[in-house]
C-alpha positions as semicolon CSV with decimal commas, in nm:
position;residue;x (nm);y (nm);z (nm)
1;M;7,800;13,434;12,839
2;S;7,785;13,111;12,640
3;A;7,873;12,772;12,786
4;T;8,149;12,558;12,637
5;A;8,104;12,185;12,599
6;Y;8,314;11,888;12,493
7;S;8,185;11,590;12,300
8;T;8,392;11,280;12,230
9;R;8,307;10,997;11,993
10;R;8,503;10,675;11,956
11;F;8,550;10,521;11,613
12;T;8,703;10,186;11,527
13;F;8,834;10,081;11,189
14;A;9,066;9,835;11,023
15;A;9,342;9,914;10,777
16;G;9,555;9,682;10,569
17;H;9,894;9,708;10,406
18;R;10,200;9,511;10,308
19;Y;10,569;9,586;10,291
20;W;10,698;9,586;9,935
21;V;10,939;9,790;9,725
22;D;10,833;9,781;9,359
23;T;11,186;9,840;9,231
24;W;11,324;9,535;9,418
25;P;11,299;9,177;9,289
26;A;11,049;8,955;9,473
27;A;11,329;8,757;9,637
28;E;11,485;9,073;9,780
29;N;11,149;9,190;9,919
30;E;11,091;8,850;10,078
31;R;11,442;8,838;10,224
32;F;11,419;9,188;10,369
33;F;11,054;9,196;10,486
34;G;10,985;8,826;10,545
35;R;10,620;8,742;10,624
36;L;10,523;9,110;10,603
37;T;10,518;9,102;10,221
38;V;10,168;8,950;10,229
39;P;9,876;9,186;10,287
40;H;9,782;9,201;10,653
41;G;9,578;9,435;10,867
42;H;9,554;9,613;11,197
43;N;9,258;9,733;11,401
44;Y;9,255;10,089;11,530
45;T;9,049;10,298;11,772
46;V;9,045;10,677;11,760
47;D;8,870;10,920;11,994
48;V;8,761;11,246;11,831
49;T;8,682;11,531;12,071
50;V;8,503;11,848;11,962
51;R;8,503;12,153;12,187
52;G;8,289;12,456;12,127
53;T;8,028;12,698;12,238
54;I;7,680;12,555;12,281
55;D;7,442;12,697;12,019
56;E;7,157;12,864;12,208
57;R;6,905;12,771;11,936
58;T;6,994;12,400;11,898
59;G;7,162;12,327;12,231
60;M;7,444;12,153;12,040
61;V;7,810;12,218;11,975
62;I;7,805;12,000;11,662
63;D;7,555;11,777;11,488
64;L;7,690;11,435;11,589
65;T;7,511;11,264;11,302
66;S;7,706;11,468;11,048
67;S;8,034;11,417;11,234
68;S;7,988;11,038;11,220
69;A;7,912;11,054;10,850
70;S;8,217;11,272;10,788
71;W;8,448;11,034;10,977
72;A;8,306;10,729;10,799
73;R;8,348;10,897;10,461
74;R;8,712;10,990;10,533
75;S;8,787;10,643;10,665
76;W;8,643;10,480;10,354
77;I;8,844;10,705;10,123
78;A;9,166;10,626;10,313
79;S;9,094;10,254;10,310
80;S;9,008;10,243;9,940
81;T;9,373;10,298;9,841
82;P;9,504;9,973;9,688
83;I;9,766;9,786;9,885
C-alpha cells in the first residue's frame, strides 16, 4: 500500500489592466470608467496543492523545483499580454 501526501506551495504575482472599450471614443471611456482607464495593477496570492502517491524510489509526489518553474512560466506568459 502506497502512502498519499499533499504538498502546497504559495505563489505571489502582480497583474495589471485597464478598463477601455476600443470602439468607444476616449471621452465615453473616461465618462463610463473614470480613473480606471489608466493602467493599474493588483497583487495576488495563490496556493497550489498537489496530492498524490509518494514515489517509492524518490520519496516525492512531485518535483517541487519543476512545479515552481512551471508556475513561473505560466505566470509570465499570462502577464506578457499587452494591456
